[in-house]
C-alpha positions in Angstrom: 7.0 -28.0 26.2 8.6 -27.5 29.6 11.7 -29.6 28.9 12.9 -27.0 26.3 13.2 -24.5 29.1 16.0 -26.7 30.6 18.6 -25.5 28.1 20.1 -25.8 24.7 20.8 -29.6 25.1 17.2 -30.3 25.9 16.1 -28.2 22.9 18.4 -30.2 20.6 17.2 -33.6 21.9 13.5 -32.6 21.5 14.1 -31.3 18.0 15.9 -34.6 17.0 13.0 -36.7 18.5 10.5 -34.9 16.2 8.4 -34.2 19.2 6.8 -31.2 17.3 4.9 -33.8 15.2 3.3 -35.2 18.3 2.5 -31.8 19.8 0.8 -30.7 16.6 -1.4 -33.8 16.7 -2.3 -33.1 20.3 -3.4 -29.6 19.5 -6.2 -31.1 17.4 -7.7 -32.7 20.5 -11.3 -31.8 21.3 -10.4 -31.0 24.9 -9.8 -27.3 25.5 -7.2 -28.2 28.2 -5.3 -30.5 25.8 -5.3 -27.8 23.1 -4.0 -25.2 25.6 -1.2 -27.5 26.7 -0.3 -28.4 23.2 -0.2 -24.9 21.9 1.8 -23.7 24.9 4.3 -26.6 24.3 4.5 -25.7 20.6 5.1 -22.1 21.5 8.0 -22.9 23.8 9.5 -25.3 21.2 9.2 -22.9 18.2 10.6 -20.0 20.2 13.8 -21.9 20.8 14.3 -24.0 17.7 14.1 -23.3 14.0 14.1 -27.0 13.5 11.0 -27.4 15.5 9.3 -24.6 13.5 10.0 -26.5 10.3 8.8 -29.8 11.8 5.6 -28.2 13.0 5.0 -26.5 9.6 5.2 -29.7 7.6 3.2 -31.7 10.2 0.0 -29.7 9.6 0.4 -27.0 12.2 -1.3 -24.4 10.0 -4.5 -26.5 9.9 -4.5 -27.2 13.6 -3.9 -23.5 14.5 -6.9 -22.5 12.4 -9.0 -24.6 14.8 -7.5 -23.3 18.0 -8.7 -19.8 17.2 -12.3 -20.9 17.6 -12.4 -21.2 21.4 -12.9 -18.1 23.4 -9.8 -18.7 25.6 -7.7 -15.5 25.1 -4.5 -17.3 26.3 -4.8 -19.9 23.6 -5.4 -17.2 21.0 -2.3 -15.2 22.0 -0.1 -18.3 22.0 -1.6 -19.3 18.6 -0.7 -15.9 17.1 2.9 -16.3 18.3 3.3 -19.8 16.8 1.6 -18.8 13.6 4.0 -15.8 13.3 7.0 -18.1 13.8 5.7 -20.6 11.2 5.4 -17.9 8.6 9.1 -17.1 9.0 9.8 -20.4 7.2 9.0 -21.6 3.7 8.0 -25.0 5.1 4.3 -26.1 5.1 1.4 -24.4 3.4 -0.1 -21.3 5.0 -3.0 -21.8 2.6 -4.3 -24.5 4.9 -4.9 -21.9 7.6 -6.9 -19.7 5.2 -8.9 -22.6 3.7 -10.0 -23.6 7.2 -11.4 -20.1 7.9 -8.5 -19.1 10.1 -8.7 -15.5 8.9 -12.2 -15.2 10.1 -10.8 -15.6 13.7 -7.4 -13.9 13.2 -8.6 -10.5 11.9 -11.2 -10.1 14.7 -8.5 -11.0 17.2 -6.3 -8.3 15.6 -9.0 -5.7 16.3 -9.7 -7.0 19.8 -6.1 -6.7 20.8 -5.4 -3.4 19.1 -3.8 -2.1 22.4 -1.0 -4.7 22.1 1.9 -3.6 19.9 3.3 -7.1 20.0 0.1 -8.7 18.7 -0.3 -6.0 16.0 3.3 -6.5 14.8 2.9 -10.3 14.7 -0.5 -10.3 12.9 0.6 -7.7 10.5 3.6 -9.8 9.5 1.3 -12.9 9.2 -1.1 -11.1 6.9 1.9 -9.8 4.8 3.1 -13.4 4.4 -0.4 -14.7 3.5 -0.9 -11.8 1.1 1.9 -13.1 -1.2 -0.7 -15.2 -3.0 -3.4 -13.4 -5.0 -6.3 -15.7 -4.0 -5.5 -15.2 -0.3 -4.9 -11.5 -0.7 -8.5 -11.2 -1.8 -9.7 -13.3 1.2 -7.8 -11.0 3.6 -9.7 -8.0 2.0 -13.0 -9.9 2.2 -12.5 -10.7 5.9 -11.9 -7.1 6.9 -8.1 -7.1 6.8 -7.9 -3.6 5.3 -9.6 -2.0 8.3 -7.4 -4.1 10.6 -4.0 -3.2 9.0 -4.9 0.4 8.5 -6.1 0.8 12.1 -2.8 -0.7 13.3 -0.8 1.7 11.0 -2.7 4.6 12.5 -2.3 3.4 16.1 1.4 2.6 15.8 3.0 5.0 13.2 6.5 4.4 14.5 6.5 0.6 14.3 8.5 -0.2 11.2 7.2 -3.8 11.1 3.6 -2.7 11.0 4.3 0.0 8.4 6.2 -2.3 6.1 3.4 -4.9 6.2 0.7 -2.2 5.8 2.4 -0.6 2.8 3.0 -4.0 1.2 -0.7 -5.0 1.6 -2.0 -1.6 0.4 0.2 -1.7 -2.7 -0.9 -5.3 -3.5 -4.6 -4.4 -3.1 -4.2 -1.2 -5.1 -2.4 -3.0 -8.0 -4.7 -6.0 -8.0 -7.8 -4.2 -9.3 -9.5 -0.8 -9.7 -11.9 -1.8 -6.9 -9.0 -2.6 -4.7 -7.4 0.7 -5.4 -10.7 2.5 -4.7 -11.1 0.7 -1.3 -7.5 1.5 -0.3 -8.0 5.2 -1.2 -11.4 5.4 0.6 -9.9 3.7 3.6 -7.4 6.4 4.1 -4.5 4.5 2.6 -2.9 7.6 0.9 -2.5 9.5 4.1 -1.2 6.4 6.0 1.3 5.4 3.4 2.6 9.0 2.9 3.0 9.3 6.6 4.8 5.9 6.8 7.2 7.0 4.0 7.9 10.2 6.0 8.4 8.5 9.3 10.5 5.6 8.0 12.7 7.2 5.4 15.5 4.7 6.1 13.2 1.6 5.5 13.7 0.7 1.8 10.7 -1.7 1.9 8.4 1.1 3.2 9.6 3.4 0.4 9.3 0.8 -2.4 5.8 -0.4 -1.4 4.7 3.1 -0.7 5.7 4.3 -4.2 4.0 1.3 -5.8 0.8 2.0 -3.9 0.8 5.8 -4.7 1.2 5.0 -8.4 -1.5 2.4 -8.5 -4.0 4.7 -6.7 -3.1 7.7 -8.9 -3.6 5.6 -12.1 -7.0 4.3 -11.1 -8.8 6.5 -8.6 -10.2 9.9 -9.6 -8.9 13.0 -7.8 -6.3 10.8 -5.9 -3.4 12.9 -7.2 -4.8 15.9 -5.4 -5.1 13.8 -2.2 -1.6 12.5 -2.6 -0.3 16.1 -3.0 -2.3 17.3 0.0 -0.8 14.6 2.4 2.8 15.2 1.2 3.0 12.1 -1.0 5.0 13.9 -3.7 7.6 15.2 -1.3 7.8 11.8 0.3 8.7 10.2 -3.0 11.3 12.9 -3.8 12.9 12.5 -0.4 13.0 8.7 -0.9 14.7 9.1 -4.3 17.2 11.5 -2.7 18.0 9.3 0.3 18.3 6.0 -1.6 20.2 6.9 -4.7 21.8 3.4 -5.0 18.5 1.4 -4.7 17.7 0.7 -8.4 14.2 -0.7 -7.8 13.2 2.2 -5.6 14.5 4.7 -8.2 12.4 3.1 -10.9 9.1 2.8 -8.9 9.6 6.3 -7.5 10.0 7.8 -10.9 6.9 5.9 -12.1 4.9 7.1 -9.1 5.9 10.8 -9.9 4.9 10.3 -13.5 1.5 8.9 -12.7 0.7 11.6 -10.1 2.2 14.4 -12.2 0.5 13.6 -15.5 -2.9 14.1 -14.0 -2.3 17.1 -11.7 -0.5 20.4 -12.3 0.0 21.1 -8.6 1.9 17.8 -8.3 4.1 18.8 -11.2 4.8 22.1 -9.6 5.7 20.4 -6.3 8.4 18.4 -8.0 9.8 21.6 -9.4 9.6 23.5 -6.1 11.3 20.6 -4.2 14.1 20.0 -6.7 14.7 19.0 -10.3 15.4 15.3 -10.9 18.0 14.2 -13.3 17.0 12.6 -16.6 14.5 9.8 -15.6 15.0 7.8 -18.8 18.1 6.0 -17.5 16.3 5.0 -14.2 13.3 3.8 -16.2 15.3 1.6 -18.6 18.1 0.3 -16.4 17.6 -3.3 -15.2 21.2 -4.1 -14.1 22.9 -1.4 -12.0 21.3 1.1 -9.7 20.9 4.5 -11.2 21.3 7.8 -9.4 18.2 9.9 -9.5 18.7 12.6 -7.0 16.7 15.8 -6.9 18.7 19.0 -6.8 18.2 21.8 -4.3 15.2 23.1 -6.1 13.8 26.6 -5.7 14.8 26.7 -2.0 17.2 29.7 -2.3 18.4 28.8 -5.8 17.1 29.7 -9.2 16.6 26.6 -11.4 15.2 25.9 -14.9 11.6 24.9 -14.7 12.1 21.4 -16.2 10.2 18.4 -14.9 9.5 14.8 -16.0 6.7 16.3 -18.1 8.8 18.9 -20.0 8.1 22.5 -19.1 5.9 23.1 -16.0 3.1 24.8 -17.9 0.7 27.0 -16.0 -2.8 25.7 -15.9 -5.1 27.2 -18.5 -7.2 30.2 -17.4 -10.9 29.6 -16.8 -13.3 30.7 -19.5 -14.8 33.8 -17.9 -17.4 34.2 -20.6 -19.2 31.1 -19.4 -19.2 32.3 -15.8 -20.4 35.7 -16.8 -23.2 34.2 -18.8 -24.3 32.2 -15.8 -24.3 35.2 -13.6 -26.3 37.2 -16.1 -28.8 34.4 -16.4 
């Protein structure tokens, strides 16, 4: 572990000697001191060599790292987080080993404990995003309290693009996985957090794509969520995204679908689209699978008269309430 600090030549020699395999085995030792030395060495090696990262991943590092979270030594835990983060940047090995050996039951509490550290939050958020690619592990993250962890990090660090990308990704995955998942995302404050992320990180295409997916899924499955989306600026966030990223075909499609889902259930949301600006015909963006399609809102009613046309046809005024029923109640 210390030899890699000597320079690139030492790093190359260590990588070629497959020393990472030995270090991974040493990290499984019962001695806390041996574990600390092994994880520290693995951290130094992986920080300086992608080859060492790949070696460690295929040598069972995920399984050994699940065990190193159990001791109460904070230094080991912090080093373990860094190594785990580096391992998830490669396709080598199986991150499922970490989950199966109850690694999440230590990782997520560690995330909450070190909430004041931006570095820790960015690393763990990225780790959870990688783990959440698989449906069975996505559910385990939710079961272990990962929703509270990632939403707390999003709230604490609204300007961290890495945290917001991971948070929007996980929120969209949970919301699309099941109605219960969508309900939990909505009740956890996901609509407000995702809408804010889309507003703060307009240039981040991933934030916009995952955000639109999440808003659509929640609008489709959770009662009264369209009103919540409208309240927190979700409609405007989607429209700005469509306007900013006219050449991003996937974003154009998921953005249109999000507006359809929100607008079909709430007149206020439909009016917001009209007030912001009238989109072009959405049918092309919905059907195109090859080339990106421009779907840019016009200037809207801001100083310009426009025809009241939306994705839903004419923007019809909501029906007037039946006054007779109200009068009857008052008389009774």
